[in-house]
C-alpha positions as CSV (number, residue, x, y, z in Angstrom):
1,A,45.8,1.9,-10.7
2,A,46.0,-1.7,-12.0
3,G,42.5,-3.6,-12.3
4,A,40.3,-5.3,-14.7
5,A,40.0,-3.1,-17.9
6,G,38.3,-3.9,-21.1
7,T,41.2,-2.2,-23.0
8,A,44.6,0.2,-22.1
9,G,47.7,4.7,-19.6
10,T,49.8,6.3,-16.3
11,A,51.9,9.5,-14.7
12,G,55.3,9.4,-12.9
13,Q,58.7,10.9,-13.4
14,A,59.8,12.8,-16.2
15,G,63.6,14.0,-16.1
16,S,64.6,15.1,-13.0
17,S,62.5,14.7,-10.0
18,G,59.7,16.8,-9.3
19,A,56.4,17.1,-7.3
20,A,55.4,14.3,-5.0
21,G,54.1,11.2,-6.2
22,A,51.2,8.9,-5.5
23,A,53.0,6.3,-3.5
24,G,56.8,5.7,-2.2
25,A,58.6,3.4,-4.5
26,A,58.3,-0.1,-3.5
27,G,60.9,-3.2,-3.3
28,A,64.6,-3.7,-2.6
29,A,67.1,-2.2,-4.3
30,G,68.7,-3.8,-7.4
31,G,72.6,-4.5,-6.1
32,G,75.7,-2.5,-5.5
33,A,75.1,1.4,-4.5
34,C,71.9,2.1,-6.0
35,D,69.4,3.3,-4.1
36,P,65.8,3.6,-5.7
37,E,64.6,6.4,-3.2
38,T,67.4,8.6,-4.6
39,Q,68.2,6.9,-8.2
40,P,65.0,9.0,-9.5
41,A,67.0,12.3,-9.2
42,S,70.4,11.0,-10.5
43,T,72.1,11.9,-13.7
44,T,71.9,8.5,-15.0
45,C,68.2,8.5,-14.6
46,D,68.1,11.8,-16.4
47,N,70.5,10.8,-19.2
48,C,68.3,8.0,-19.7
49,N,65.2,9.6,-20.0
50,K,66.8,12.0,-22.4
51,S,67.9,9.8,-24.9
52,A,65.6,6.6,-24.4
53,C,62.4,8.7,-24.4
54,A,63.6,11.7,-27.1
55,T,61.0,10.5,-29.3
56,E,58.2,11.1,-26.9
57,G,59.8,13.9,-25.4
58,S,59.9,15.9,-28.5
59,T,56.2,14.9,-29.5
60,C,55.2,16.4,-26.0
61,Q,57.4,19.5,-26.4
62,G,55.4,20.2,-29.8
63,N,52.2,19.9,-27.8
64,A,51.5,23.1,-25.8
65,E,48.9,21.4,-24.1
66,C,51.5,18.5,-23.0
67,V,53.9,21.2,-22.0
68,A,51.3,22.9,-19.9
69,I,50.7,19.9,-18.0
70,F,54.7,19.7,-16.9
71,T,54.4,23.2,-16.5
72,A,51.8,23.3,-13.9
73,A,52.9,20.0,-12.3
74,Q,56.1,21.9,-11.8
75,S,54.9,23.8,-8.6
76,C,52.5,20.7,-7.3
77,Q,53.2,19.8,-3.8
78,D,50.4,16.8,-3.9
79,N,48.5,14.5,-5.8
80,A,45.3,16.8,-6.1
81,C,47.5,19.8,-7.5
82,I,49.0,17.0,-10.5
83,I,45.6,15.3,-11.4
84,K,44.2,19.0,-11.5
85,A,47.0,19.6,-14.2
86,F,46.2,16.4,-16.2
87,K,42.6,17.5,-16.0
88,D,42.9,21.1,-17.2
89,H,44.5,20.2,-20.2
90,P,43.3,17.0,-21.6
91,N,44.7,17.7,-25.2
92,G,47.9,17.0,-24.0
93,Q,47.2,13.8,-21.7
94,H,48.0,11.1,-24.4
95,D,51.4,12.5,-25.1
96,A,52.3,13.5,-21.3
97,F,51.3,9.6,-20.4
98,A,53.2,8.4,-23.3
99,Y,56.4,10.1,-22.0
100,L,56.2,9.2,-18.6
101,G,55.0,5.7,-19.4
102,C,58.4,5.6,-21.6
103,S,60.5,6.9,-18.6
104,E,59.1,4.6,-16.5
105,A,59.5,1.5,-18.6
106,T,62.3,2.0,-20.5
107,C,64.5,3.8,-18.0
108,H,63.3,1.6,-15.1
109,D,66.8,0.1,-14.0
110,E,68.5,3.4,-14.5
111,C,66.2,5.1,-12.4
112,Y,65.2,2.7,-10.0
113,C,67.4,-0.2,-9.7
114,A,67.3,-3.2,-11.3
115,G,65.0,-5.3,-9.2
116,T,63.2,-2.8,-7.9
117,C,59.2,-3.4,-8.5
118,T,57.8,0.5,-8.6
119,L,54.4,-0.5,-8.3
120,A,52.7,-0.3,-4.7
121,T,49.2,0.1,-3.1
122,N,48.6,2.0,0.3
123,D,48.9,-1.0,2.4
124,D,51.9,-2.3,3.9
125,T,51.0,-6.2,4.4
126,C,49.6,-6.0,1.0
127,D,52.5,-4.9,-0.8
128,T,54.9,-7.6,0.8
129,C,52.7,-10.2,-0.1
130,F,52.3,-8.7,-3.6
131,H,56.2,-8.1,-4.3
132,G,56.9,-11.3,-3.1
133,A,54.3,-13.4,-5.0
134,C,53.9,-11.3,-8.1
135,G,57.7,-10.3,-8.9
136,S,57.4,-11.3,-12.5
137,D,54.0,-9.5,-13.2
138,C,55.4,-6.6,-12.0
139,A,58.2,-6.4,-14.2
140,G,55.6,-7.2,-17.2
141,C,54.1,-3.8,-16.4
142,D,56.6,-1.7,-14.6
143,K,59.0,-2.5,-17.8
144,N,56.6,-2.1,-20.6
145,N,56.0,1.1,-21.7
146,A,52.0,0.6,-22.2
147,C,51.5,-0.7,-19.2
148,M,53.3,2.2,-17.4
149,S,51.4,4.6,-19.7
150,L,48.3,3.2,-18.5
151,L,48.9,3.1,-15.1
152,M,50.0,6.9,-15.5
153,C,46.8,7.3,-16.6
154,T,44.4,5.9,-14.1
155,S,46.8,7.4,-11.4
156,Y,47.1,11.0,-12.4
157,L,43.8,11.4,-13.5
158,G,42.3,10.0,-10.4
159,C,40.0,7.3,-12.0
160,Q,37.5,6.4,-9.2
161,D,35.0,4.7,-11.9
162,D,35.1,2.6,-15.1
163,A,34.3,4.9,-17.7
164,C,37.7,6.8,-16.5
165,M,39.8,3.5,-16.3
166,Q,38.2,2.6,-19.8
167,G,39.4,5.8,-21.2
168,C,43.0,5.4,-20.2
169,A,42.5,1.3,-21.5
170,T,41.4,2.6,-25.0
171,M,44.2,5.1,-25.1
172,F,46.9,2.4,-24.2
173,Q,45.5,-0.8,-25.2
174,N,48.7,-2.6,-25.4
175,G,49.2,-2.1,-21.7
176,V,45.7,-4.0,-20.8
177,A,47.3,-7.6,-20.7
178,P,50.3,-7.1,-18.4
179,Y,48.1,-4.3,-16.5
180,N,45.3,-6.9,-15.6
181,A,48.1,-9.5,-15.0
182,V,49.3,-7.8,-12.0
183,G,45.7,-7.5,-10.3
184,T,44.8,-11.3,-11.4
185,C,48.5,-12.3,-9.5
186,M,47.2,-10.4,-6.4
187,E,43.8,-12.1,-6.4
188,A,45.3,-15.4,-6.9
189,N,47.8,-15.1,-4.0
190,C,47.3,-12.3,-1.8
191,V,43.8,-12.5,-1.0
192,S,43.9,-12.2,2.8
193,E,46.6,-9.8,2.6
194,C,45.3,-7.4,0.4
195,D,41.4,-8.1,1.6
196,A,40.4,-5.7,4.4
197,S,37.4,-7.7,5.5
198,N,38.6,-11.1,4.3
199,D,35.6,-12.1,2.7
200,G,37.6,-12.2,-0.9
201,N,36.2,-9.1,-2.2
202,D,38.3,-6.6,-1.8
203,T,41.6,-8.1,-3.4
204,K,41.0,-6.6,-6.9
205,A,39.9,-3.1,-5.3
206,E,43.3,-2.8,-3.6
207,A,44.6,-3.5,-7.5
208,D,42.8,-0.8,-8.6
209,E,44.6,1.3,-6.3
210,L,48.1,0.3,-7.3
211,T,50.2,3.5,-7.8
212,I,53.5,4.7,-9.1
213,G,56.2,5.6,-6.9
214,T,57.6,8.6,-9.0
215,S,56.9,12.4,-9.6
216,V,55.8,14.7,-12.1
217,S,58.6,17.2,-13.3
218,S,58.6,20.0,-15.7
219,T,61.9,18.6,-17.5
220,L,61.4,17.3,-20.9
């Protein structure tokens, strides 16, 4: 979720695609034959994860609680199950989110195709406006390790209050600025599209519900 946080986390795909993620990947394919719907399961994506995020992967593998998160998530079929896997192993959360954030950001083009915004809300009208008006801000987050780690944290801890959001922000402080920039852009450009009651008060709530079109796998 993206929103106003005082300081900086996220969860998505690790290695090959696994259990269902929070939202479908949004945006147009980058070009050529690349398809952002199938690319996350590609060899190209998997190879990037293993090479570009080797340090983060090794750190997670050295943390039994981090490994336990991926092991538990392997059999998950919905977000509630994935959220439980993370909440059941708090001492593995930071390392898991750091690996997943690296995977999302560093391997963005290899896993989702260049030009694809992987951030989305649960509203098609809002997303159409957001992706059209805030492409640069989306890229500023979904290609930033800390921002994607922050977003993974808020998404996969199921944050519903400021305390949870702040906890993720504290873990990944370098992601706060690009994370909040997404919400600011939505408020400035998509008020009517992202405000269900058209009173100008709900756009930030939509930004707080941003998710990533990815899933959690047990592969590190």
